[in-house]
N, C-alpha and C positions, 0 to 999 in steps of 0.2 A: 744213657744210660748203657754204657761198654762192658761192663765187666758181670755178666750174667752170660751165664752157657745158654747157647741157640740149641734149641730141640724141635723135633717135630711138633709142628702147631706155634711155635712161637711168632710172635709178630715183630718186623723189623722195619728201617728205613735206612736204605740207600743215601750215603753222605754227599754221593754226587750224584744223583739223578732223582730230586725229590720231585720232581713232573713224573716220575711213576707211582707216588704214591706211598704206602703204606704195604706190605709184601709180611705173606703167611710161608715160614718152613713149610715145604711138604716133603725134604727128606736131608737127613745129614749123613754124609758119606766119610770119608777116610780123610787123611791131610786138611780139615778143614774144607770141604765142599759144604755147599748147603744149595740143593734147589727152591728156590723161590718160588711162589706166585706173587705178582705185581699185581695192585687193585685197580690202577687208573692209567697203567701203559697201557695203549693204544696197536691192535692188533691188525697185522696184514692178514696173517693166515693164522687159522687155529693153535693154539700155544705157545704163541709168539712172548706172553707175558709171562711164562716158566722162561727160568734161567737158573743157571748153574753159576756159584761166585764162591772162588776163590776166599775164606775168610782173614788167608794170610797176606793177602793183597788188597783186598778193601775191607774197611772196617767197618763191620754191619753195626749198625744201632739199634739197639732192644728198644720199643718203643713203650711211654708211661702208661698206655691205653693196650690191652693187653683183648683188646674186645673190639670186632668190627663187624658190623650186619652181614657185608658182603662175605669179607672175610673166612666169616664164622660157619657160612651155608653152603660151601663148593661141593661140588660133585666128588663121585669117586676119583682120584690120582693114582694109575696103578702104570707101570713101565714109560713112564716120564712122559704121562700124559694124561689129560681130564677125558673119560670114557663119555660117550657120546656128544662129542664136541665138536658137530659138521661143519659150521661155517665160523669166522673170525668172533670170540668175544665181544662186545660194546664196554667197554667201561660207561660208567653213568654218563659221563658228559657227553660221550661219544652218543647215546641212547638218545638224550637230548636233543642234541644237535641232528640227530637224523629224524627223530621224530617233527621238528622244525622245520626241515628239508621239506618233509614230506606235507607238512601240517602248517600252510602260510599261514602267519598271526597265532598259532599255537590254539589257545582254548579261544580264543576272541574270534575265531574263524567262522565267518558268516555261515558258513553248508556245514561243519560240524554242528552248530549251537541247533541248528534249522532241522538237521536231521538226526542229531544224535541227541543232545544235551535237554533238549526243551521235551521232546518226548518223555524221554524218563522223569522230567521234574514235573508234566504235567499227570503223568501216572503217578508219582509221589505225591502231585497235590489232591489227586482223587483219592488216595489211599488214606491220606489223612482227612478227609473230608466225609467217606462213606464207611470208614475200618478204622478210625485212631479213634487215640484219646478212650482205648475201652470200647466202642459200639460193638468191635468184631465179638467179645467175648462178652458183651452185656445179651447179644441175640443168640450166643450159644447158651448162656445160661438160662435164657428164655425159652429155649427148645427150637431155636429157630433157626438148625441148619442149613436146609435149603436158601433162606435171605444173605446167609454170608456166603454159601457157597456162587449166590447168583453177583454179588457184589465185587468178589475176588476174581470171577470168569471174566464182568466188564473191566478191571482194571489191568487183567490179561489181554483183552480184544486191542487195547491200545499199546500195545507191544510188540518188538518185535523179538524179542531174546532170544525164545524158545523154536526150533526148529516147528514144522506141521506135526511131528511125528511125537516130539516130546508134548504138544498142544492136545494133542488126541490121547496120549498116555493122561495129562493130567485129570482131564474132562472125565475121562471113564474111573479115574480113582477119586473125584471129588463125587460121584454117584452110588460107592462102594461102603458098606455098611461100618469101615473104619473111616470116614472122611470126617465126622466129628474128632475123635483122635488127632488127626494130622491138621485141624483148623486149630482147635486146642493148642498145640504145639507152637504152630507158627503165630497165632497172635502172643503166646509165651514169648517168643523172640523177638516177636516188633513189640513190644512192651517194655523191653530190658533197653536203662539209657546204655548200657556197655553189651560186650558179646561174653554171655558167660555159658560155659562149659556143658552144663547142667541143662540148662535148657535147650540149648542146642541140640543135645544127646538126644533128648526127646523127640526134637524136628527129625533127625536122622532115621529116627526107629521109627517114627508117623510113615513117612516116606518112604520105607523099605517096605510097610504094608501096605501101605494104600496105591504106590505108582506101580503096579504090575506091567513091565512089557513084553512086546512079544515073546513069542518063544523062539529061542536062537537070537536075540538080539544081540547085540554087541555093544548098544549105549549104556548110559552111564544115566543116573537118576540126581546127578551134579547139577543140570540147569537150574532142574525142576526144585530142587533143595534151594536154591540158593535165589533165586529171580526176588522170590516174593521180601524176601528178607533187603536185598536191596532196595526194593522200589520203596519198602516200608521207613527203612534209613539208610542213607545212602554217605549218612556221615560213619557209620562206624560198620557197615556191611556190602560185599561186592559179589556180584555173579562171579561162580565158579564154571565156566566153559572151558572143558578140558584140551579142546585143540589151540585154543588162543594160549591161556596160561602156562602151557609145558613149550609151546615155543617159544614165548616171554622169557620165560627164566629160562632155557636155556640159552638164548640170546647174552644174554646179563651174567650165566657160569652161577645160573643158582640153583641148587639144590632143592627142587620141589619135592621129591621124595612121593613124586605122585603114584595115588591107587585108583581104578576105574570103582571099588567099591566106597561113598564118602564115607568119610572118618572126622572128628572133630579137630584130630594132631595135623589130616591135611589140609583142613579150611585154617587153621590157626595158620600156617606156617605160608596159606597165602594170603592172607591178612597181614601179617609181618611184613611182606615183600611189598604189598601195597602200601602199606605207612609210611613205608622206607621211601616208595616212589614217591607217594606225596610231599615226603617231606622236602623232598630234592625239586618238585617238580611247582612248587609252590612262588618258586623267585619267575615262574613264565607262566602264574595267570592260576595254577591249579587250584580249585576250590573245595573238590572232596571225590568222593572215591567213582562219582558218575565219569570225570577228570581222567583219573586214575584208570579206568577200566575202557576208555577208549585210546588213552597213551599205552596200556599193555596191546591191546589190536593192534594198533600200527606195528608196534616195535616186531610183535609176532608177523610180518611181511615183508622185513627188511634183511 
C-alpha cells in the first residue's frame, strides 16, 4: 500500500530494511521527509531507532495493519528524541536475548525455579487451599474476619514480594475497622475469572482506606494492592512493583504512564504489557505471569 498519504501516527515498512520491522511516523516535514521510529531496529545508543527518511528517495510502504502494541504505546517524542530514554532501548528480540544471556536455560533454570517460581506457586496453592473456591467470602459472610486475616497473613509469610515496611503496613491495615471492606474487595477480585474494572476499583478504594502509610512516607500502595491478586490468580494478575515495572518499561520504550497513586488504568496498562510479553516469551517456555514477573525483573537490571 503506497498510494496513501503518510501522516503522524501512520505505520509503514521500509522496503529495503525488513529486519527493522514496522515503523511509526513521528513527524512529517517539508519535502517529503518523514521521521520514523523502527520497532525492531537494534540500538547502540538511545534514539538510534529514530530515522528521518526522504520519501522521494525511499518509497515507504504503508502497513495494512495500522495497529501495533509496542508502536501504539511510545513515550513522548519531542525535539527529535524520546523523553526519558537514558539507555538504548531494547527491541523485544533483544530483550529476550538479554534475558537468556543472564538466565541460562530461561524459565527452566533450576535456581529460578527453586528461588522464584516454586515459592510463588506454593503460595498460590495455599491460597486455593485455604481461601479459594469461595472459602474467604463464606468466612466473611459468617462474620469471621479474624480467620480470613489469619489465613491471608499465613500466605504473606511465605512470600518476599513486599518490603518489611509494606508488610508492617499490611498487618496494621488488617487490624483496622475497614479490614473487612478490604478483604471482601480482595475476595471479589480473586473470584473473577477475568480482570474486571469494577471489582478492581473496589479493591483500590479499600486499600486506600486500610493501608495508612507513615507520615511523610513516599511509598505507594501498588505492591500491597497487587500482591494477593497475583498470588490468587497468576494467569490473569501480576504484582505491580513500581521500580521494576518502570525500569523494564523504559528499556522497552513503552509508555507506562506511571502514577504513584494506584488506579485502574495504570494497572490495565501493566497487564497489557505483561500479556504482550507473555505471548512473545511462550517460545522460550513462559507459562504464566509468574514467569513474566521474573522476566521484567531481569530486564529492569540490564
